[in-house]
C-alpha positions in Angstrom: -8.2 -147.3 -9.0 -7.3 -149.4 -12.0 -8.1 -153.0 -10.9 -6.6 -154.4 -14.0 -3.1 -153.0 -13.1 -3.4 -153.8 -9.4 -4.5 -157.4 -10.0 -1.3 -159.5 -9.7 -0.1 -162.1 -12.2 2.6 -164.6 -11.6 4.1 -164.1 -15.2 7.8 -164.3 -15.1 9.8 -161.2 -15.8 13.1 -161.1 -17.6 15.7 -160.2 -15.1 19.4 -160.1 -15.6 20.9 -162.7 -13.3 23.5 -161.6 -10.7 26.4 -164.0 -10.6 28.6 -163.9 -7.4 31.4 -166.4 -7.2 29.8 -169.7 -8.3 26.4 -168.7 -7.1 23.6 -167.7 -9.4 20.6 -165.9 -8.0 17.6 -165.1 -10.3 14.3 -163.5 -9.2 11.6 -166.2 -9.4 8.0 -165.7 -10.3 8.3 -161.9 -10.4 5.4 -159.9 -11.6 6.0 -158.7 -15.2 3.9 -155.6 -14.6 5.7 -154.4 -11.5 6.4 -151.0 -12.7 2.9 -150.3 -13.9 1.4 -151.8 -10.7 3.7 -149.6 -8.6 2.8 -146.4 -10.4 -0.9 -147.2 -10.2 -0.6 -148.0 -6.4 1.3 -144.8 -5.9 -1.3 -142.7 -7.4 -4.1 -144.4 -5.5 -2.3 -144.4 -2.2 -1.6 -140.6 -2.1 -4.9 -139.7 -3.5 -6.6 -141.6 -0.7 -4.1 -140.2 1.8 -4.7 -136.6 0.7 -8.6 -136.9 0.7 -9.5 -139.4 3.4 -6.7 -141.1 5.3 -9.1 -143.5 7.2 -9.8 -145.2 3.9 -6.2 -146.4 3.8 -7.0 -149.2 6.3 -7.9 -151.5 3.4 -4.3 -151.4 2.2 -2.8 -152.7 5.4 -3.1 -156.0 7.3 -2.4 -157.2 10.9 1.1 -158.3 9.7 1.9 -154.9 8.1 4.6 -152.6 9.6 5.0 -148.8 9.4 8.2 -147.0 10.2 7.4 -143.3 10.4 10.5 -141.2 11.1 12.0 -143.1 14.1 8.7 -144.8 15.4 7.5 -148.2 14.3 3.9 -149.4 14.3 2.9 -153.1 13.9 -0.5 -154.1 12.5 -3.3 -152.3 10.7 -4.9 -150.8 13.9 -1.7 -149.2 15.1 -0.7 -148.0 11.7 -4.2 -146.4 11.1 -4.1 -144.8 14.6 -0.7 -143.2 13.6 -1.9 -142.0 10.2 -5.3 -140.6 11.3 -3.8 -138.6 14.2 -1.0 -136.7 12.2 -1.2 -133.1 13.3 -2.3 -131.3 10.2 -5.6 -130.6 8.6 -4.7 -130.9 4.9 -1.8 -132.5 3.0 -1.1 -132.7 -0.7 1.6 -135.1 -1.9 3.5 -134.2 -5.1 5.3 -137.2 -6.3 8.7 -136.6 -8.1 9.8 -140.2 -8.6 8.3 -143.7 -8.2 10.8 -146.6 -8.8 10.0 -150.3 -8.4 11.6 -153.8 -8.4 10.0 -157.2 -8.2 10.7 -159.2 -4.9 10.6 -162.9 -4.2 7.1 -164.2 -3.4 5.6 -162.0 -6.1 6.0 -158.8 -4.2 6.9 -155.3 -5.4 9.3 -152.9 -3.8 8.3 -149.2 -4.4 10.4 -146.3 -3.6 8.9 -142.8 -3.8 10.3 -139.3 -3.5 8.4 -136.1 -3.5 7.1 -133.0 -1.8 4.5 -132.5 0.9 2.3 -129.3 1.1 1.0 -129.3 4.6 -2.1 -127.1 5.5 -1.5 -124.9 2.3 2.0 -124.0 3.4 4.3 -122.0 1.0 7.4 -124.2 1.7 6.9 -127.8 0.8 8.6 -130.6 2.7 10.7 -133.2 0.9 9.9 -136.8 1.7 11.0 -140.3 0.8 8.8 -143.4 1.2 9.2 -147.1 0.5 6.5 -149.7 0.2 6.8 -153.4 0.1 3.6 -154.6 -1.7 2.5 -158.2 -1.4 -0.2 -160.1 -3.3 -3.4 -161.2 -1.6 -5.1 -164.4 -2.3 -8.0 -162.4 -3.7 -5.8 -161.1 -6.5 -5.1 -157.6 -5.2 -2.3 -156.0 -3.1 -1.5 -155.0 0.5 1.2 -153.0 2.1 3.5 -155.4 4.0 6.1 -152.8 4.8 5.9 -148.9 4.8 8.8 -146.7 5.6 8.4 -142.9 5.7 11.0 -140.2 6.2 11.1 -136.4 5.8 14.2 -135.1 4.2 15.5 -132.0 6.0 18.3 -130.8 3.6 
């Protein structure tokens, strides 16, 4: 895990303002390294998920929420119970895309698409996942929101 990339800074990023009628909205105090942080986070998250899911618990907090398919789980304990009781022995994430945007409050929105190889299967499953990362007072990141969906097309 590259701590340098995953340590947040409050440096402003140049964002094209969106003008609607007479209202002007601009992203304030966005992290200038949001794309690099998102990619480093994505690599770290899926590596840990694929090797030892129980270690993901450090990335969630009591205020975190997971939507997994149609089910919602609130808080680190409920999220970890769901993630550690999924019904497969092995999984390998193959990330296709990792897009990111800065959010208010210094957060980062990450949208990932890819394939899952479950228990060595020959037919990978397509998936999409969105993370809303938020900075911690200690200078790292946690997952505030996590939305996961398999794509059956």
